C-alpha positions as CSV (number, residue, x, y, z in Angstrom):
1,M,-97.5,146.9,-33.0
2,K,-94.9,144.6,-34.6
3,T,-92.1,143.5,-32.3
4,K,-90.2,140.9,-34.3
5,R,-88.5,141.4,-37.7
6,R,-88.8,138.6,-40.3
7,S,-85.7,136.8,-41.2
8,G,-84.0,137.5,-44.6
9,L,-84.7,133.9,-45.6
10,N,-88.4,134.3,-44.8
11,I,-88.6,137.6,-46.8
12,T,-86.7,136.0,-49.7
13,F,-89.2,133.1,-50.0
14,R,-92.2,135.4,-49.8
15,L,-90.8,137.6,-52.6
16,L,-89.8,134.6,-54.7
17,G,-93.4,133.3,-54.4
18,L,-94.5,136.2,-56.6
19,V,-92.1,135.3,-59.4
20,K,-94.0,132.1,-60.5
21,P,-96.0,133.7,-63.3
22,L,-92.8,135.1,-64.8
23,M,-90.4,132.1,-64.3
24,G,-89.9,131.6,-68.1
25,I,-88.5,135.2,-68.4
26,M,-86.5,134.7,-65.2
27,F,-84.8,131.6,-66.6
28,L,-84.1,133.4,-69.8
29,A,-82.4,136.3,-67.9
30,I,-80.3,133.8,-65.9
31,F,-79.2,132.0,-69.1
32,M,-78.3,135.2,-70.9
33,G,-76.5,136.6,-67.8
34,T,-74.5,133.4,-67.4
35,L,-73.4,133.5,-71.1
36,G,-72.6,137.2,-70.7
37,F,-70.3,136.7,-67.7
38,L,-68.6,133.8,-69.4
39,T,-67.8,135.9,-72.4
40,A,-66.4,138.6,-70.1
41,I,-64.3,136.1,-68.2
42,F,-62.9,134.4,-71.2
43,I,-61.8,137.5,-73.0
44,P,-58.7,137.9,-70.7
45,V,-58.4,134.1,-70.5
46,F,-58.1,133.9,-74.3
47,G,-55.7,136.8,-74.1
48,A,-53.6,134.6,-71.8
49,Y,-53.7,131.9,-74.4
50,A,-52.5,134.4,-77.0
51,L,-49.6,135.5,-74.8
52,V,-48.6,131.9,-74.2
53,D,-48.8,131.2,-78.0
54,I,-46.7,134.3,-78.7
55,L,-44.0,133.0,-76.3
56,G,-43.8,129.9,-78.4
57,I,-45.6,127.5,-76.1
58,N,-48.1,125.2,-77.9
59,T,-51.7,125.6,-76.8
60,I,-55.0,124.0,-77.9
61,L,-56.0,127.2,-79.7
62,S,-54.4,129.0,-82.6
63,L,-53.7,132.8,-82.5
64,K,-56.3,133.3,-85.3
65,T,-58.9,131.3,-83.4
66,I,-58.2,133.3,-80.3
67,T,-58.5,136.7,-82.0
68,I,-61.8,135.8,-83.7
69,S,-63.1,134.4,-80.4
70,V,-62.2,137.5,-78.4
71,L,-64.0,139.7,-81.0
72,I,-67.1,137.6,-80.9
73,F,-67.0,137.5,-77.0
74,A,-66.7,141.3,-76.9
75,L,-69.7,141.8,-79.2
76,L,-71.8,139.2,-77.4
77,R,-71.0,140.6,-73.9
78,G,-72.8,143.9,-74.6
79,I,-75.8,142.2,-76.3
80,L,-76.2,139.5,-73.6
81,R,-75.8,142.1,-70.8
82,Y,-78.5,144.3,-72.3
83,A,-80.8,141.4,-72.8
84,E,-80.3,140.1,-69.2
85,Q,-81.0,143.6,-67.7
86,A,-84.0,144.1,-70.0
87,A,-85.5,140.8,-68.9
88,N,-84.8,141.4,-65.2
89,H,-86.4,144.9,-65.2
90,H,-89.4,143.7,-67.1
91,I,-89.9,141.2,-64.3
92,A,-89.3,143.8,-61.7
93,F,-91.7,146.4,-63.0
94,K,-94.4,143.8,-63.6
95,L,-94.1,142.5,-60.0
96,L,-94.0,146.0,-58.5
97,A,-97.3,146.6,-60.2
98,I,-98.7,143.4,-58.7
99,I,-97.3,144.3,-55.2
100,R,-98.9,147.7,-55.4
101,D,-102.2,146.1,-56.3
102,Y,-101.8,143.8,-53.3
103,V,-100.9,146.7,-51.0
104,F,-103.9,148.8,-52.0
105,K,-106.2,145.9,-51.6
106,S,-104.8,145.3,-48.1
107,L,-105.2,149.0,-47.3
108,R,-108.9,148.8,-48.4
109,R,-109.3,145.8,-46.1
110,L,-107.8,147.5,-43.2
111,A,-109.7,150.8,-43.7
112,P,-110.9,152.7,-41.9
113,A,-110.4,151.2,-38.4
114,K,-106.7,150.2,-38.5
115,L,-105.6,152.9,-40.8
116,E,-106.8,155.6,-38.4
117,S,-104.0,154.6,-36.0
118,K,-101.2,154.6,-38.6
119,D,-99.0,157.6,-39.5
120,K,-100.1,158.8,-42.9
121,G,-96.6,159.9,-43.9
122,N,-95.3,156.5,-42.9
123,L,-97.9,154.8,-45.1
124,I,-97.0,157.1,-48.0
125,A,-93.3,156.2,-47.6
126,M,-94.2,152.5,-47.6
127,I,-96.4,152.6,-50.7
128,T,-93.8,154.7,-52.6
129,T,-90.1,154.4,-51.7
130,D,-90.4,151.0,-49.9
131,I,-92.1,149.3,-52.8
132,E,-89.6,150.9,-55.2
133,L,-86.8,149.5,-53.2
134,I,-88.1,146.0,-53.7
135,E,-87.2,146.5,-57.4
136,V,-83.6,145.8,-56.3
137,F,-84.6,142.3,-55.3
138,Y,-86.3,141.4,-58.6
139,A,-84.0,143.2,-61.0
140,H,-80.6,142.9,-59.3
141,T,-80.8,139.9,-56.9
142,I,-82.5,136.8,-58.1
143,S,-80.7,136.3,-61.4
144,P,-77.3,137.5,-60.0
145,V,-77.5,134.9,-57.3
146,A,-78.3,132.1,-59.8
147,I,-75.6,133.4,-62.2
148,A,-73.0,133.6,-59.5
149,F,-73.7,130.0,-58.5
150,I,-73.6,128.7,-62.1
151,I,-70.4,130.6,-62.9
152,S,-68.7,129.5,-59.7
153,V,-69.5,125.8,-60.6
154,I,-68.2,126.3,-64.2
155,M,-65.0,128.1,-63.2
156,T,-64.3,125.8,-60.3
157,S,-64.5,122.9,-62.7
158,Y,-62.4,124.7,-65.3
159,L,-59.6,125.5,-62.9
160,A,-59.8,122.0,-61.4
161,S,-59.2,120.7,-64.9
162,I,-55.8,122.5,-64.9
163,N,-55.1,121.3,-61.4
164,P,-57.4,120.1,-58.6
165,I,-55.7,122.4,-56.1
166,F,-56.7,125.4,-58.3
167,G,-60.3,124.2,-58.2
168,L,-60.3,123.9,-54.4
169,I,-58.8,127.4,-54.0
170,A,-61.4,128.8,-56.5
171,L,-64.2,127.1,-54.5
172,L,-63.0,128.6,-51.2
173,A,-62.7,132.1,-52.9
174,Y,-66.2,132.0,-54.3
175,L,-67.7,130.9,-51.0
176,T,-65.9,133.6,-49.1
177,V,-66.7,136.5,-51.4
178,G,-70.2,135.3,-52.5
179,I,-71.6,133.8,-49.3
180,L,-69.6,134.3,-46.1
181,I,-69.0,138.1,-46.5
182,P,-72.6,138.9,-47.5
183,M,-74.0,136.8,-44.7
184,L,-71.8,138.5,-42.1
185,I,-72.7,142.0,-43.3
186,S,-76.4,141.1,-43.6
187,K,-76.4,139.8,-40.0
188,I,-74.6,142.8,-38.4
189,G,-76.2,145.5,-40.7
190,A,-79.9,144.3,-40.7
191,K,-80.9,146.5,-37.8
192,A,-79.3,149.6,-39.4
193,G,-81.5,149.1,-42.5
194,T,-84.7,148.7,-40.5
195,V,-83.9,151.8,-38.4
196,Y,-83.2,153.8,-41.6
197,R,-86.5,152.8,-43.3
198,D,-88.5,153.6,-40.2
199,Q,-86.9,157.0,-39.9
200,V,-87.7,157.7,-43.6
201,G,-91.3,157.0,-42.7
202,K,-91.2,159.3,-39.6
203,L,-89.7,162.1,-41.5
204,S,-92.4,161.8,-44.2
205,S,-95.0,162.0,-41.5
206,T,-93.5,165.1,-40.0
207,V,-93.2,166.9,-43.4
208,L,-96.8,165.9,-44.3
209,D,-98.1,167.2,-41.0
210,S,-96.2,170.5,-41.5
211,L,-97.6,170.9,-45.0
212,R,-101.2,170.1,-44.0
213,G,-101.0,172.5,-41.0
214,L,-99.1,175.3,-42.8
215,R,-101.7,177.9,-42.1
216,E,-101.7,177.1,-38.4
217,V,-97.9,177.0,-38.4
218,L,-97.8,180.6,-39.9
219,Q,-100.7,181.8,-37.7
220,F,-99.1,180.7,-34.4
221,N,-95.5,181.4,-35.4
222,Y,-94.7,177.7,-35.0
223,G,-92.3,177.7,-38.0
224,L,-89.1,177.6,-36.0
225,A,-90.3,174.7,-33.9
226,S,-91.6,172.8,-37.0
227,K,-88.3,173.5,-38.8
228,G,-86.4,172.2,-35.7
229,A,-88.3,169.0,-35.6
230,I,-87.7,168.3,-39.3
231,K,-84.0,169.2,-38.9
232,Q,-83.6,166.9,-35.9
233,Q,-85.2,164.0,-37.7
234,T,-83.1,164.7,-40.8
235,L,-80.0,164.5,-38.7
236,E,-81.1,161.2,-37.2
237,L,-81.9,160.0,-40.8
238,N,-78.4,161.0,-41.9
239,K,-76.8,159.2,-39.0
240,S,-78.7,156.0,-39.9
241,L,-77.7,156.4,-43.6
242,K,-74.1,156.8,-42.5
243,D,-74.4,153.6,-40.5
244,T,-75.6,151.7,-43.6
245,K,-72.8,153.3,-45.7
246,N,-70.3,152.2,-43.2
247,Y,-71.5,148.6,-43.7
248,E,-71.2,149.1,-47.4
249,G,-67.6,150.3,-47.0
250,L,-66.8,147.3,-44.8
251,T,-68.2,145.0,-47.4
252,N,-66.1,146.6,-50.2
253,A,-63.0,146.4,-48.0
254,L,-63.5,142.7,-47.1
255,V,-64.3,141.8,-50.7
256,A,-61.2,143.5,-52.0
257,T,-59.0,141.9,-49.3
258,A,-60.5,138.4,-50.1
259,I,-59.9,138.8,-53.9
260,M,-56.4,140.0,-53.4
261,T,-55.6,137.2,-50.9
262,Y,-57.0,134.4,-53.0
263,S,-55.4,135.8,-56.2
264,L,-52.0,135.8,-54.4
265,I,-52.6,132.3,-53.1
266,I,-53.4,130.9,-56.5
267,L,-50.3,132.7,-57.9
268,F,-47.9,131.3,-55.3
269,V,-49.5,127.8,-55.4
270,G,-49.2,128.0,-59.2
271,I,-45.5,129.0,-59.0
272,N,-44.9,126.1,-56.6
273,L,-46.7,123.6,-58.9
274,Y,-44.8,124.9,-61.9
275,S,-41.5,124.6,-60.0
276,N,-42.4,120.9,-59.2
277,N,-43.3,120.4,-62.9
278,S,-46.9,119.6,-61.9
279,I,-48.2,122.1,-64.4
280,G,-46.7,124.0,-67.4
281,F,-46.1,127.7,-67.7
282,D,-49.3,128.0,-69.7
283,G,-51.2,126.4,-66.9
284,L,-49.8,128.9,-64.4
285,V,-50.6,131.9,-66.5
286,I,-54.1,130.8,-67.6
287,A,-55.1,129.7,-64.1
288,F,-54.0,133.0,-62.6
289,V,-55.8,135.1,-65.3
290,A,-58.9,132.9,-65.1
291,M,-59.0,133.3,-61.3
292,I,-58.7,137.1,-61.2
293,S,-61.2,137.5,-64.1
294,S,-63.9,135.3,-62.6
295,F,-64.8,137.2,-59.5
296,G,-67.3,139.5,-61.2
297,P,-70.5,137.4,-60.4
298,V,-69.6,136.8,-56.8
299,V,-68.5,140.4,-56.3
300,A,-72.0,141.4,-57.6
301,L,-73.4,139.0,-55.1
302,A,-71.3,140.5,-52.2
303,N,-72.4,144.0,-53.1
304,L,-76.0,142.9,-52.9
305,S,-75.7,142.7,-49.1
306,N,-75.4,146.5,-49.0
307,N,-78.6,147.0,-51.0
308,L,-80.4,144.1,-49.5
309,I,-80.1,145.6,-46.0
310,Q,-82.5,148.3,-47.0
311,T,-84.4,146.2,-49.5
312,F,-85.3,143.6,-46.9
313,A,-86.2,146.3,-44.3
314,A,-88.5,147.9,-46.9
315,A,-90.0,144.5,-47.9
316,D,-90.6,143.7,-44.2
317,R,-92.6,146.9,-43.9
318,V,-94.6,146.1,-47.0
319,L,-95.3,142.5,-45.8
320,D,-96.5,143.9,-42.5
321,I,-99.4,145.6,-44.4
322,L,-100.1,142.5,-46.5
323,D,-100.2,140.2,-43.5
324,E,-102.1,142.5,-41.1
325,E,-105.6,141.3,-40.4
326,P,-108.5,143.8,-40.5
327,I,-110.5,144.5,-37.4
328,T,-113.7,143.6,-39.3
329,K,-113.7,141.2,-42.2
330,D,-116.0,141.6,-45.2
331,I,-119.1,139.4,-45.1
332,T,-120.0,137.6,-48.4
333,N,-122.2,134.8,-49.7
334,Q,-125.1,135.6,-47.4
335,A,-128.7,135.9,-48.6
336,Q,-129.6,139.4,-49.6
337,T,-131.0,141.5,-46.8
338,S,-133.5,144.3,-47.2
339,F,-133.6,147.3,-44.8
340,G,-135.9,147.4,-41.9
341,D,-136.1,148.4,-38.2
342,I,-132.8,148.7,-36.2
343,E,-132.5,146.9,-32.9
344,I,-129.4,147.4,-30.6
345,N,-129.3,145.0,-27.7
346,D,-126.9,145.0,-24.7
347,L,-124.2,146.7,-26.9
348,S,-120.7,147.3,-25.4
349,F,-117.6,148.7,-27.0
350,A,-114.2,149.9,-25.8
351,Y,-111.2,151.6,-27.5
352,D,-108.3,149.7,-26.0
353,Q,-109.2,149.7,-22.3
354,E,-111.5,152.7,-22.4
355,V,-115.2,151.7,-22.3
356,I,-117.2,154.0,-24.6
357,I,-120.5,152.1,-24.8
358,D,-121.7,150.0,-22.0
359,Q,-124.7,147.6,-22.4
360,L,-126.7,150.0,-24.6
361,D,-130.3,149.1,-25.7
362,L,-131.7,151.1,-28.6
363,S,-134.4,150.7,-31.2
364,V,-134.9,152.8,-34.4
365,E,-138.1,152.4,-36.4
366,S,-138.1,152.8,-40.1
367,N,-138.8,156.3,-41.4
368,Q,-137.9,157.8,-38.1
369,V,-135.4,160.5,-37.2
370,L,-133.5,159.5,-34.1
371,G,-131.3,162.2,-32.4
372,L,-128.3,161.3,-30.4
373,S,-126.9,163.8,-27.9
374,G,-124.3,163.8,-25.2
375,K,-120.9,165.3,-24.4
376,S,-117.8,164.3,-26.4
377,G,-116.7,160.8,-25.7
378,S,-120.1,159.5,-24.8
379,G,-120.2,157.2,-27.9
380,K,-122.4,159.1,-30.4
381,S,-120.1,158.8,-33.3
382,T,-119.0,155.3,-32.3
383,I,-122.6,154.0,-32.6
384,L,-122.6,155.3,-36.3
385,R,-119.3,153.5,-37.0
386,L,-120.5,150.3,-35.4
387,L,-123.6,150.5,-37.6
388,M,-121.3,150.8,-40.6
389,R,-119.2,147.9,-39.2
390,F,-116.0,149.9,-39.3
391,W,-115.6,148.1,-35.9
392,D,-117.4,145.2,-34.4
393,S,-118.9,145.4,-30.9
394,D,-117.2,143.7,-28.0
395,S,-120.5,142.2,-26.9
396,G,-124.2,142.6,-27.6
397,S,-125.8,142.8,-31.1
398,I,-126.9,145.2,-33.8
399,N,-129.8,143.9,-35.9
400,I,-131.3,145.3,-39.1
401,N,-134.6,143.8,-40.1
402,N,-134.1,141.1,-37.4
403,K,-130.7,140.1,-38.8
404,S,-127.3,140.7,-37.2
405,I,-125.2,143.1,-39.3
406,K,-122.4,140.5,-38.8
407,E,-124.5,138.2,-41.1
408,I,-125.3,140.8,-43.7
409,N,-123.2,141.0,-46.8
410,T,-120.8,144.0,-46.5
411,S,-121.8,145.2,-49.9
412,D,-125.5,145.1,-49.0
413,L,-124.8,146.9,-45.7
414,R,-122.9,149.7,-47.5
415,K,-125.8,150.1,-50.1
416,M,-128.4,150.5,-47.3
417,E,-126.3,153.1,-45.4
418,S,-125.1,156.7,-46.1
419,F,-122.6,158.1,-43.6
420,V,-121.8,161.8,-43.4
421,T,-118.9,162.7,-41.0
422,Q,-117.8,166.1,-39.6
423,D,-114.7,166.1,-41.8
424,T,-115.5,165.3,-45.4
425,S,-112.6,163.9,-47.4
426,L,-112.4,165.3,-50.9
427,F,-110.2,164.4,-53.8
428,N,-108.2,166.5,-56.2
429,K,-110.9,166.1,-58.9
430,S,-113.8,168.1,-60.2
431,V,-116.8,168.9,-58.0
432,I,-119.0,166.5,-59.9
433,D,-116.5,163.7,-59.6
434,N,-116.3,164.3,-55.9
435,I,-120.1,164.1,-55.5
436,K,-120.5,161.1,-57.9
437,I,-118.2,159.0,-55.7
438,S,-121.4,157.8,-54.0
439,N,-123.1,156.9,-57.3
440,L,-120.8,156.6,-60.3
441,D,-123.8,156.0,-62.7
442,A,-125.7,159.2,-61.6
443,S,-126.7,161.7,-64.3
444,L,-125.9,165.4,-64.1
445,D,-129.5,166.1,-63.2
446,Q,-129.3,163.7,-60.3
447,V,-126.1,165.3,-59.1
448,I,-127.6,168.8,-59.3
449,E,-130.7,167.6,-57.4
450,A,-128.5,166.2,-54.6
451,A,-126.5,169.4,-54.5
452,K,-129.6,171.5,-54.2
453,K,-130.8,169.4,-51.2
454,A,-127.4,170.0,-49.6
455,S,-127.6,173.8,-50.3
456,I,-124.4,173.8,-52.3
457,H,-125.7,174.1,-55.9
458,D,-125.7,177.9,-56.0
459,F,-122.2,178.1,-54.7
460,I,-121.0,175.5,-57.3
461,E,-122.6,177.6,-60.1
462,T,-120.3,180.5,-59.1
463,L,-117.1,178.5,-59.5
464,P,-115.0,179.1,-62.7
465,Q,-116.0,175.9,-64.4
466,G,-119.1,175.1,-62.4
467,Y,-119.4,171.4,-61.6
468,E,-116.2,170.7,-63.6
469,T,-114.1,172.9,-61.4
470,I,-111.1,171.1,-59.8
471,I,-111.3,171.7,-56.1
472,G,-107.7,171.0,-55.2
473,E,-106.0,168.4,-53.0
474,L,-108.1,167.6,-49.8
475,G,-110.5,170.3,-51.0
476,S,-108.1,173.0,-49.9
477,S,-109.9,175.6,-52.0
478,L,-113.2,175.2,-50.1
479,S,-114.3,176.2,-46.7
480,G,-115.2,173.7,-44.0
481,G,-118.9,174.3,-44.6
482,E,-118.6,173.9,-48.3
483,R,-116.8,170.6,-47.9
484,Q,-119.4,169.4,-45.4
485,R,-122.2,170.3,-47.8
486,I,-120.5,168.3,-50.6
487,G,-120.4,165.4,-48.2
488,L,-124.2,165.8,-47.7
489,A,-124.7,166.0,-51.4
490,R,-122.9,162.6,-51.7
491,A,-125.2,161.1,-49.1
492,F,-128.4,162.4,-50.8
493,L,-127.1,161.1,-54.2
494,H,-126.4,157.6,-52.7
495,D,-130.1,157.5,-51.8
496,A,-129.7,154.8,-49.1
497,P,-132.6,154.0,-46.8
498,L,-130.5,154.6,-43.7
499,L,-128.9,158.0,-43.3
500,L,-126.2,158.4,-40.6
501,L,-125.3,162.0,-39.9
502,D,-122.5,162.9,-37.6
503,E,-122.7,166.7,-36.8
504,P,-123.9,167.5,-40.3
505,T,-124.3,171.2,-39.6
506,S,-121.3,171.8,-37.4
507,N,-119.5,174.0,-40.0
508,L,-122.6,175.8,-41.3
509,D,-124.1,179.2,-40.7
510,S,-127.7,179.5,-39.4
511,L,-129.1,180.1,-42.9
512,N,-127.6,177.1,-44.5
513,E,-128.3,175.0,-41.4
514,G,-132.0,175.8,-41.7
515,I,-132.0,174.9,-45.4
516,I,-130.2,171.6,-44.8
517,L,-132.3,170.6,-41.8
518,K,-135.4,171.1,-44.0
519,S,-133.9,168.8,-46.7
520,I,-133.1,166.2,-44.0
521,N,-136.6,166.4,-42.5
522,D,-138.1,166.0,-46.0
523,E,-136.0,162.8,-46.5
524,K,-137.6,161.0,-43.5
525,E,-140.7,160.1,-45.5
526,N,-138.7,157.3,-47.2
527,K,-135.5,157.1,-45.0
528,T,-134.5,156.2,-41.5
529,I,-132.2,158.9,-40.1
530,I,-129.8,158.8,-37.1
531,L,-128.6,162.3,-36.3
532,V,-125.7,163.1,-34.0
533,S,-125.4,166.7,-32.8
534,H,-124.6,169.0,-29.9
535,R,-127.0,171.7,-31.3
536,E,-130.5,171.8,-30.0
537,K,-131.7,173.4,-33.3
538,T,-130.2,170.5,-35.3
539,L,-131.9,167.9,-33.0
540,S,-135.2,169.7,-33.2
541,I,-136.2,167.8,-36.4
542,A,-135.7,164.4,-34.5
543,D,-138.8,162.3,-33.7
544,K,-136.9,160.9,-30.7
545,I,-133.8,162.1,-28.8
546,I,-131.5,159.8,-26.8
547,N,-129.0,161.4,-24.4
548,L,-126.2,158.9,-24.2
549,E,-124.8,160.3,-21.0
550,S,-127.9,159.4,-19.2
551,E,-128.0,156.0,-21.0
552,R,-124.5,155.2,-19.8
553,S,-125.2,156.3,-16.2
554,S,-128.5,154.3,-16.0
């Protein structure tokens, strides 16, 4: 579990690293944004020149030139603003697609071992809303920061050209509004953003659990308790949101106070300089107007601190997934291995501190059906997962054809194994698509043959569209036995030499159990089968039965 949050600077550099392929567009966005803000600033500045000209004070610009310039600036402001935003959002959406790709690749690396311990609702919140929030950084942070810096340099120089004191005041104003206030708010509000994003994930998990267990909620009259839990988490979420909004209000108040203060300072300083004949009346008016008109970019920068509190918290959660190391790493670049006898020597494995398998020795010959029995927690299913290398053993070895599975290419290992669990995961796709997951190139005839072996073909034929019937999210339209038989059909279609079956008949009636056991027994002519079950009838097809309770006690 993560205990330390990344710094905002660390997160910024990590996110900036992804911009490299799109730097050309980013520079274009910054250029257009800078020109756009300059046109917006100099519309009132040129208005001040016009006012001075009307009062009969000579300026470097004629009234006609000022009028034409203001019209051009007004037109360009809209065009440049649109172009800047279009470029920024193009970058943002491109990079969000890249980040999603990275996240899903990371989830595949972490699956299944590490993902089993994570809240599914929290993961859903992370891959949806958290990634969406990162859009704020790319579309509304990078170029505004650069634009604010460039505009501040230009306007500081411009005001200093009227009088150096004006330049100094402008510099202090821009530093206060654009840097000091955002840094202060970011520092004191970072925790609130993290708490808010975590509570969004928790609420997603609770809602998802309630929806998945809706039948149980109704059956056991658990609705009020479930509603209460959601209500309580919603109240906590609202409190966290209120905290973040308080920081947003504090930012706005500090920014408004700073702008008013520095505007008054430059006005009073200007009046003093005018009284001392250090500047003319035109310098006083133009400096004051230029100052109050130039805060736009740094105000946008200050307002970023409100959004970045949540954005950095969301990015931190996404980076956790990207940086997390899998329990088992894929093996590549090894010589191809063919399937053969299985040897398990002195194997030990523990979940956290609980020892599940202790110094187990086991051999499985090719084309043999090995049955594993024992009470829950004796390690039956764990052995199958270790054979799949979902986890690695703490000590000892598992060898296939005299080669450690830690030295077999992961892709080769997956090809030589078919694993059927008690709970078959189904997708919101057609029946045929769900079965073909194990062999995307399979023909319809091959799918039907596998379905017949799994005793599910006749049922599929009764469905409205047969094999093209959509079975609903998580296979909600099917019974547990029907889902389990689709899982078996997948395994038969995969046609791997090693068949790992974890309670393959637990959800089946006696008739279908007998049919499937016959199909499994027929497969042993060209397959090695390891069969986990509590049922004596299921284990009756095994050539050899190992009771893991006695193995552990020996």
